[in-house]
N, C-alpha and C positions, 0 to 999 in steps of 0.2 A: 487360391487364401477363399474363402467360403466368403459367397457375396449375402450380405443383407437385404431381406425380401423390404420391396417397401409396400406401404400399405396407408390408405386415408386417413389420418388421426387430425378428429374437427376438436382437439385439445390444444392443439401447437399455440402456442406462445412466443412474445417478445423474450419473452425471459430464457424458455424453454429453450430457444434459438441462441441465447446470448450465451446458457449454458453447456451447451455443444460445439460454441466456438469456444470458448474460454479452456474447454479440454482437449477441442483439438489442438490451439494455440501451445498446448501445454507440450504438446508430443512433438508438434513439427515444426511449432514457430509461424509466423507470419509468409514468409518464404514458400511453405512446404503447405502453408494451409489451401486445403481445396472443398469447394462448396459440397462436390459431392459426397464428401467424408462426414462432412454434417449434418448432411441430410441422410445419412444414412445411421449416422446416432442417432437421428429424431426417427427412423423408419417411415419418411417423407419423400416426396420428390425435390429437385432440387427450384423447379419453379414457385413452388409453395410460400418458399424463403423469402420470394420478393414480394410478400403481400405485406411482408413487416418492415423489409428495408431496401433502399437503390439497389443498390450493389454490395459486391462483397467487402471492399472498404470500411463500408458504412459497419455492417457486423460488424467486423475489426475495431473499428473506433470504438464503437457501443460498446462491445465487449472490452474493452480496458480500460472505458471510462468508469462502466459500472465495479471493473475491478479496485481501480482506483478507489472510488467512492466506499467501498467496501472495507478496503485497509487501513483506509484513513480514520474512520470510525472506529473500526478497530483498534487503532492505535490510538484514539481520544477516552475509550474505554478503560485500554491498561493505564494509561498516566492518570486519568480520573481514581482509579482505582490508587494507585498510590498515595494521590493525597488522604482519599477518603478514610484509609484505615491510618494514619500518621496521627499519632496521639503528639509528637514534637519533633524535634530537627533530626534526632536521632534513626525513628522511623521514618519518618518524610526522606532521607538521603538513601536509606538502608532500600527502601521500597524504588524507589525512581532508579537507583542502581541495577536492581533487579529487572525493572521495565527495560531499561538499555542491555543488560547482558541477554537477556532475552530476544534480542532483536539480531543476535548473531546466530542463531538456529538458523538451520539448513530451510525451513519452511518458512521463517521469517525472511532470511535473504531471496528466497524466491518468489516472495511477494512484494519485495522493493525492487527488483525486478521487474515485474510486471507495473507498478506503479512509475518507474522509468518509465517504461514502454508506453506506457498510456500517455505521459506527457511530451513525448517525442513525436507519436503518432499520432496526436489532434494539433499538433500546434500549427498545423497550416489551414485550419478548421473552426474558426471564430467562434460558431454556438457550441463545441465540444469543449474546447477552450475554457469557454464560459463559465459549463457545467464545472471544471475541474476547477477553477480560477475559485469558484463560489464555494466550492468543498472545503478547500486548503483554507480559504480566506477563513472559516466558520470552524476550522479545525484552530488556526492562528490564534482565534479572538477567544475560544472557549480554555485555549491551554495557557493563552498568557492573563487570562484572569485569576487561573489556579495560580501561577508563579506570582501573581499580584499577590495573591491572598498568602502565600508562603512565607511573600516579604514581610506584608502586614506581621505575620506573626512573629518575625527576626529568625528564621529558618536559615534565609540566605547570607549567605558571610559578605558579599560585596551587594553594593546597589546596582543594577544592570538593570536596562531596561527590558521586563519581560518578552516583549517581540523580541526581541533579538535573542534574549534564550532559547526562546522557542526554534527559531532559526539554526542556531548553533546546535542544538539536540537533534533536531533532523538531520544536519549536517552528520553528526555522529551515528544516527540511523543509518545512512547510507554507506559510512565505510568501509564495512564489508565488502562491499560490489566494489567500491577502489583496488582495495587489496584483491579480490579475484582477478581483475582485469591488469593489475601490474605485475602479477609473475613473479613476486620477489618471495611468497612463501611466508606471508604477511598472516599469522594464525588469530583464529580468536580467543586465544590468552592474550594474547598481544595489545589487540583492540579492546580487549576486557580492561588491564592496566588503563590504559590514554583513558577510559570512564570512569575508572575507578578513579584517576589523575582528576580530572576534569569535577568531579562532585566533590572533592576533596578543596577543592577550589575556589568554588561556591556555593557549598554549604556550609552552613555553621557549627 
């Protein structure tokens, strides 16, 4: 295998390192991630990475936290779009249903695996866990406010806690992961039917 030439790069930044770590994690997972591979992606030496991070674990944790934040904000944009484009209960139900079905796509499933990995990787680091908690709390608060609005407009069939509805929706979003590890052949079509039933139950 041809080796990548290492050269001094004065533009090395924390974000560029995290980009490289995320790319390498996608290829090799945590166990297979080597800092040499990360450095070669960036055309720098391994010691230069330590100007930004204390060690390999810190790089991995920070990459997962950034991924968690980015995916959560993307989820928020999707849910907000469902509300912004709705002029009635039918529009709202259809848009929100599409958001949930889109979560079963391959890219979305990979993103959710990374979110789950971020939670697991940072659970023993109070500072990083606090970052994830802050992002998740902001997401929950904003989406709960949207559900409150939908409730006020009469778009929900049942009077439920907006905060509880947010948690239920996120549970459905994780369903493809559980289906994948169960190994019993549950596909996206079957999961989409569950989403349909859920929305029929809660929307007017």
